[in-house]
C-alpha positions in Angstrom: -8.0 7.8 -19.0 -6.4 11.2 -19.6 -2.8 12.1 -18.8 -4.1 14.7 -16.3 -5.9 11.9 -14.4 -2.8 9.7 -14.5 -0.7 12.6 -13.1 -3.2 13.3 -10.3 -3.3 9.5 -9.4 0.5 9.3 -9.5 0.8 12.3 -7.1 -1.8 10.9 -4.7 -0.2 7.5 -4.8 3.3 8.9 -4.1 1.8 10.8 -1.1 0.0 7.7 0.2 2.9 5.2 -0.3 5.8 6.4 1.9 7.7 3.1 1.8 10.3 2.4 -0.9 10.0 -0.8 -3.1 12.9 -2.3 -1.1 11.4 -1.4 2.3 8.0 -2.8 1.3 9.5 -6.0 -0.2 11.4 -6.6 3.0 8.3 -5.9 5.1 6.2 -8.3 3.1 8.5 -11.2 4.0 8.0 -10.8 7.8 5.7 -12.8 10.0 4.0 -9.5 11.1 3.1 -8.7 7.5 1.4 -12.1 6.9 -0.3 -12.0 10.3 -2.9 -9.4 9.4 -5.6 -8.9 6.8 -8.5 -10.6 5.3 -7.4 -13.8 3.6 -9.5 -15.0 0.7 -10.1 -18.7 0.8 -7.3 -19.3 3.3 -4.7 -17.9 0.9 -2.9 -14.6 0.8 -4.5 -11.6 2.5 -5.8 -8.9 0.2 -3.4 -6.2 1.6 -0.4 -8.5 1.3 -1.2 -9.2 -2.4 -1.7 -5.4 -2.9 1.7 -4.8 -1.3 3.4 -7.1 -3.9 1.6 -5.2 -6.6 2.8 -1.9 -5.2 6.4 -3.1 -5.2 6.0 -3.9 -8.9 4.4 -0.5 -9.6 7.2 1.3 -7.7 9.8 -0.6 -9.8 8.1 0.2 -13.1 9.0 3.2 -15.1 6.1 5.7 -14.9 5.8 5.7 -18.7 5.3 1.9 -18.7 2.3 2.0 -16.2 -1.0 1.0 -17.7 -4.6 1.7 -16.8 -4.8 -1.4 -14.5 -1.8 0.0 -12.6 -3.5 3.3 -12.2 -6.7 1.7 -11.1 -4.7 -0.2 -8.4 -3.0 3.0 -7.4 -6.4 4.7 -6.8 -7.4 1.7 -4.7 -4.3 2.1 -2.6 -4.9 5.8 -2.1 -8.5 5.1 -1.0 -7.4 2.4 1.4 -4.7 4.4 3.0 -7.0 7.5 3.5 -9.8 5.4 5.0 -7.4 3.4 7.3 -5.6 6.5 8.5 -8.9 8.0 9.5 -9.4 5.0 11.8 -6.2 5.5 13.7 -6.5 4.0 17.2 -5.4 6.0 20.2 -2.1 5.4 21.9 1.1 3.8 20.6 0.5 2.1 17.3 4.0 0.7 16.7 3.2 -3.0 17.1 -0.5 -2.9 16.2 -2.4 -4.8 13.5 -3.6 -1.4 12.3 -0.1 -0.3 11.5 0.9 -3.7 10.0 -2.1 -3.5 7.7 -1.2 -0.1 6.5 2.3 -1.2 5.9 1.1 -4.0 3.7 -0.4 -1.2 1.5 2.9 0.7 1.4 2.2 3.3 4.2 4.1 3.3 7.5 2.4 5.7 9.8 5.5 5.7 12.0 7.7 6.9 9.2 8.4 10.6 9.1 
């Protein structure tokens, strides 16, 4: 993958993920975080596992990211865009919709 593709992916990822590594790590330890998402085989939900991977990516120097990291970043960007387009009406503060997005590093209530 070219450096230009990596730069574009990095930019889109940083736009989509509006939580810091610390905020996301703290969120992932909550009951609300583990209460949402599709769990594979009764284990950890896909979004929760993604959140842990996002924390690692955010804590990694940009020059040390590999193609697998960039592939996951593109997956995150796609998920956040699709999920934001499905925003429910009304207050979303305590909704599974918001909690799911937060597992993917985006808090729609954060300015």
